[in-house]
C-alpha positions as CSV (number, residue, x, y, z in Angstrom):
1,M,-25.8,-36.5,17.8
2,R,-28.4,-34.1,16.5
3,A,-29.0,-33.4,12.8
4,T,-30.2,-31.4,10.1
5,K,-31.5,-32.5,6.6
6,T,-32.0,-29.7,3.9
7,Y,-33.0,-29.9,0.3
8,Q,-32.1,-27.8,-2.9
9,I,-33.9,-28.1,-6.1
10,V,-32.2,-27.0,-9.1
11,T,-34.4,-27.0,-12.4
12,P,-33.1,-26.2,-15.7
13,E,-34.8,-22.6,-15.7
14,S,-33.1,-22.0,-12.2
15,A,-29.9,-23.4,-13.1
16,E,-29.8,-20.5,-16.0
17,D,-30.6,-17.8,-13.4
18,G,-27.8,-19.6,-10.6
19,V,-30.4,-19.9,-8.3
20,F,-32.4,-22.7,-6.4
21,A,-35.9,-23.4,-7.8
22,D,-36.9,-24.4,-4.1
23,H,-35.0,-25.2,-0.8
24,G,-35.8,-26.0,2.9
25,F,-35.7,-28.2,5.7
26,V,-36.4,-31.9,5.6
27,Y,-35.8,-32.1,9.3
28,E,-34.2,-29.7,11.8
29,N,-32.0,-30.4,14.8
30,E,-33.4,-33.9,15.5
31,Q,-31.6,-36.6,17.6
32,T,-30.2,-39.4,15.7
33,S,-27.5,-42.0,16.3
34,V,-24.1,-42.4,14.0
35,D,-25.2,-45.4,12.5
36,D,-28.7,-44.0,11.3
37,F,-27.0,-40.7,10.0
38,M,-24.5,-42.7,7.9
39,H,-27.4,-45.1,6.7
40,E,-29.6,-42.1,5.5
41,M,-26.5,-40.4,3.9
42,G,-25.8,-43.6,1.9
43,D,-23.0,-43.9,-0.6
44,F,-23.5,-40.9,-2.8
45,V,-22.6,-38.2,-0.4
46,E,-19.4,-36.2,0.2
47,P,-18.2,-34.0,3.2
48,C,-17.7,-30.2,2.3
49,A,-14.3,-30.9,3.2
50,F,-12.8,-34.5,4.0
51,P,-12.1,-34.5,7.6
52,Y,-8.4,-35.6,7.9
53,T,-8.2,-36.0,11.5
54,V,-11.0,-36.4,14.0
55,T,-10.8,-33.2,15.6
56,D,-11.7,-31.5,12.2
57,L,-15.1,-33.1,12.3
58,K,-17.0,-30.7,14.4
59,H,-20.8,-29.6,14.5
60,H,-21.6,-27.3,11.7
61,F,-19.8,-29.8,9.6
62,F,-22.0,-31.0,6.5
63,F,-22.2,-33.6,3.7
64,T,-24.0,-33.1,0.4
65,D,-25.3,-35.6,-2.1
66,C,-22.9,-36.4,-5.3
67,D,-25.9,-38.0,-7.0
68,P,-29.0,-35.9,-6.8
69,E,-32.6,-37.2,-7.3
70,L,-33.6,-36.4,-10.9
71,D,-37.3,-35.9,-11.8
72,Y,-37.3,-37.2,-15.3
73,E,-40.6,-35.2,-16.2
74,T,-39.3,-31.9,-15.5
75,G,-35.7,-31.9,-15.5
76,A,-35.2,-30.9,-11.7
77,N,-32.6,-32.2,-9.5
78,T,-32.9,-32.5,-5.6
79,Y,-30.1,-32.4,-3.5
80,H,-29.8,-33.3,0.0
81,T,-27.5,-31.9,2.7
82,Y,-26.9,-33.5,6.0
83,H,-25.7,-30.9,8.8
84,I,-24.0,-32.1,12.1
85,D,-25.7,-29.7,14.9
86,Q,-24.3,-31.4,17.7
87,I,-22.0,-34.2,18.5
88,S,-20.2,-35.9,21.3
89,D,-16.3,-36.8,21.4
90,L,-17.2,-40.6,21.2
91,E,-20.0,-40.1,18.1
92,R,-17.2,-38.0,16.4
93,L,-14.7,-40.9,16.7
94,K,-17.2,-43.4,15.4
95,L,-18.6,-41.0,12.5
96,W,-14.8,-40.4,11.5
97,I,-14.2,-44.1,11.5
98,L,-17.0,-44.8,9.4
99,L,-16.4,-42.2,6.9
100,Q,-12.7,-43.6,6.5
101,R,-14.3,-46.9,5.8
102,A,-16.7,-45.6,3.5
103,R,-14.1,-43.8,1.6
104,T,-11.8,-46.7,1.1
105,K,-15.0,-48.5,0.0
106,R,-15.7,-45.9,-2.9
107,W,-11.9,-46.0,-4.0
108,E,-11.8,-49.6,-4.2
109,R,-15.2,-49.6,-6.3
110,D,-13.8,-47.0,-8.5
111,D,-10.6,-48.7,-9.0
112,A,-12.6,-52.0,-9.9
113,A,-14.7,-50.2,-12.4
114,M,-11.6,-48.8,-14.3
């Protein structure tokens, strides 16, 4: 599969104006494995729309941080977004299965915290 990672920085000042203070590419259209893609996204990433079927998970699908990096000195939040640029049918199936497992783990963790 091929993927792109972008960043968006929101400062208190830019939030007032409704814009990003900065944004751009961390990397663009790089070859990666499904396992590496999932590992890099970690636990705090949500899909733009949850893929209900494996066919919903296509290229141009993206995932965004739910828990941005906070710069405590400036108050800036850095969000990362992970874009699927190209994915084979087998990779799509594997990613969909891993996403379902991760979603279930999050629900179980959230239920245990209540």
